[in-house]
C-alpha positions in Angstrom: -6.6 -3.1 2.8 -7.5 0.4 3.8 -10.1 0.8 1.4 -13.0 -0.1 -0.5 -13.8 -0.3 -4.3 -17.3 1.1 -4.2 -16.1 5.5 -3.3 -20.2 5.9 -1.1 -17.8 4.1 2.0 -17.0 6.6 3.8 -14.1 7.4 5.9 -16.7 7.5 9.4 -17.7 3.9 7.3 -13.1 2.3 8.1 -13.8 4.8 11.5 -16.3 2.2 13.2 -14.5 -0.5 12.0 -10.6 0.9 13.3 -11.1 -0.9 16.3 -11.5 -4.4 15.7 -9.3 -4.5 11.6 -5.9 -5.0 13.5 -7.5 -8.9 14.2 -6.9 -10.0 10.8 -3.3 -8.4 9.9 -1.4 -11.3 10.7 -3.2 -12.1 7.5 -1.5 -9.3 6.0 2.0 -9.5 7.9 3.5 -12.5 5.7 3.6 -10.3 2.9 3.8 -6.8 4.1 6.9 -8.6 5.1 7.8 -8.9 1.5 7.4 -6.4 0.9 9.8 -3.8 3.1 12.8 -6.8 2.2 11.9 -5.8 -1.5 12.0 -1.8 -0.6 15.0 -2.0 2.0 14.8 1.7 3.2 17.6 3.0 4.3 19.1 5.7 6.9 19.2 8.7 5.1 15.7 7.7 2.7 12.3 9.3 3.9 9.3 7.2 3.7 5.9 7.3 2.4 2.8 4.2 3.3 -0.7 5.1 0.9 -3.3 4.2 2.8 -1.5 3.0 5.5 -4.8 2.1 7.8 -3.6 0.8 10.9 -0.2 1.5 10.6 1.1 -2.4 9.7 3.5 -1.1 7.3 5.1 1.9 9.8 5.0 -0.9 13.3 6.8 -3.4 11.6 9.6 -0.7 10.0 9.9 0.3 13.2 11.0 -2.7 14.5 13.9 -2.7 12.8 17.4 -2.3 14.1 17.2 1.8 13.5 20.6 1.4 10.9 18.1 -0.2 8.9 14.5 2.4 9.1 14.7 5.4 7.0 15.3 8.3 9.1 11.4 9.8 8.0 8.6 8.1 7.4 5.2 8.9 7.3 1.7 7.4 6.9 -1.1 8.6 4.4 -4.9 7.7 5.2 -8.2 9.5 4.6 -9.8 7.1 8.0 -9.1 9.2 11.2 -9.9 6.3 13.0 -7.7 3.6 11.2 -4.3 6.5 12.3 -5.6 7.3 15.5 -4.1 3.0 16.2 -1.3 3.5 15.1 0.6 3.5 18.3 4.1 5.5 18.7 6.2 5.6 16.5 10.3 6.6 15.7 11.4 10.4 16.5 10.3 12.3 12.5 7.5 9.6 12.2 4.2 10.7 11.6 0.2 9.9 10.1 -1.2 11.8 7.9 -5.1 11.9 7.0 -5.2 12.3 3.4 -6.6 10.4 0.1 -4.1 8.6 -1.5 -4.9 10.3 -4.9 -4.6 13.6 -3.2 -1.7 13.0 -1.3 -0.2 17.1 0.2 2.8 16.6 0.4 5.2 18.1 -1.7 6.6 16.8 -4.8 9.8 13.9 -5.1 9.0 14.9 -1.0 9.9 10.7 -0.7 12.5 7.6 -1.4 10.4 5.3 -1.0 6.8 4.7 -1.6 4.9 1.9 -0.1 0.7 0.8 -1.3 -0.9 -2.1 0.2 -3.9 -3.7 -0.1 -5.3 -1.0 -2.1 -5.0 -0.9 -5.8 -7.0 -4.0 -5.9 -9.9 -2.5 -4.4 -10.1 0.2 -6.8 -11.4 0.7 -10.5 -9.1 1.4 -13.3 -8.9 5.4 -12.7 -8.4 6.2 -9.4 -5.8 3.4 -9.3 -4.8 5.3 -12.3 -4.7 8.0 -10.1 -3.1 6.8 -6.7 -0.2 6.1 -9.2 0.9 9.5 -10.0 0.1 10.6 -6.8 3.1 8.2 -5.6 5.1 9.2 -9.0 4.8 12.2 -8.0 5.6 12.1 -4.7 8.3 9.9 -6.1 12.3 12.2 -5.8 13.6 12.0 -9.3 16.7 10.2 -7.9 17.1 6.9 -9.8 17.3 5.0 -6.4 13.9 5.7 -6.4 11.0 3.7 -5.7 7.7 2.4 -5.8 6.3 -0.9 -3.9 2.3 -1.8 -3.3 1.3 -5.5 -2.6 -2.0 -6.3 -4.2 -4.5 -10.2 -3.9 -3.7 -12.5 -6.5 -3.0 -15.8 -6.3 -0.9 -17.5 -9.1 -3.9 -20.2 -8.8 -6.6 -18.9 -12.3 -9.1 -21.1 -10.0 -8.5 -19.9 -6.9 -8.6 -16.2 -8.7 -12.4 -17.5 -10.3 -12.8 -18.7 -6.5 -11.6 -15.7 -5.3 -13.6 -12.9 -8.0 -16.5 -14.7 -7.3 -16.7 -14.5 -3.4 -16.0 -10.9 -3.7 -19.1 -9.8 -6.0 -21.6 -12.7 -3.6 -21.1 -10.6 -0.5 -20.0 -7.1 -1.9 -19.9 -6.1 1.5 -17.9 -8.5 3.6 -15.1 -9.4 0.5 -14.7 -7.3 -1.9 -11.4 -6.4 0.0 -10.4 -10.3 -1.3 -11.1 -9.1 -5.3 -6.8 -10.0 -7.3 -5.9 -7.9 -9.4 -2.2 -7.9 -11.1 -1.7 -4.4 -11.2 1.6 -4.4 -13.9 -0.7 -3.2 -16.8 -1.4 -0.3 -14.4 2.0 -0.1 -13.2 3.6 -0.3 -17.0 0.8 3.2 -17.7 1.7 5.0 -14.8 5.3 5.2 -16.3 6.8 2.3 -14.3 9.7 0.1 -15.1 8.8 -3.4 -12.7 12.2 -4.0 -10.8 10.8 -7.1 -7.3 7.7 -9.6 -8.5 6.9 -12.1 -4.5 4.2 -14.3 -4.7 2.8 -15.1 -1.5 0.5 -17.5 -2.2 0.6 -19.5 0.8 0.4 -17.8 4.5 -1.9 -15.2 5.4 -3.7 -12.7 1.8 -3.1 -14.5 -1.6 -0.5 -12.2 -2.2 0.9 -10.6 -5.0 3.8 -7.9 -4.3 5.6 -5.8 -7.4 9.6 -3.5 -7.3 8.7 -0.2 -9.4 10.7 2.2 -11.0 9.8 4.8 -12.9 11.2 4.9 -16.2 11.0 8.6 -16.9 10.4 12.6 -16.0 9.0 15.0 -17.5 9.6 18.5 -16.4 
């Protein structure tokens, strides 16, 4: 969960949290693994991970056999402190310090874009900006795809409890604000392909796979 809803919380805030952020990664791992199964990056492909944080997506992917991971992967995060904790990566993999809404990479440079535990922390305008950037980064090939992970539960009572907790304790629990971003994806021009709900292992999470519906010049 790499960015807070409150835009006043700067990258420096995440720099301070970086050293201990990894302690809660066990609550994210099941959903990240599900996201990577849906993304299914191939050896000839390029992957961009938006809001990479401490690089859990990259590290889980790097642990796979070489024939089951992309030839190039770039993690993007605005916090240098978070990115510095990623550690060693395979050749041609890297981490880039940048905001997920303004990534200094060329159009169409990625076959797969992942974005885990970010969208539910943003307001509608910021979500739209991140998804627009994901669409810009994706190659125009029909096989290009986006996979996102958010906190969410299929049970209304659980969603209500999470929302109440996030509002009551925003400093500590804002990252638990539940969101199904299906409408945001549709508005950004994405069509859903896969959906997975993980209510019992780790954070209650929703994993969505999508592809672009149309392309503009």
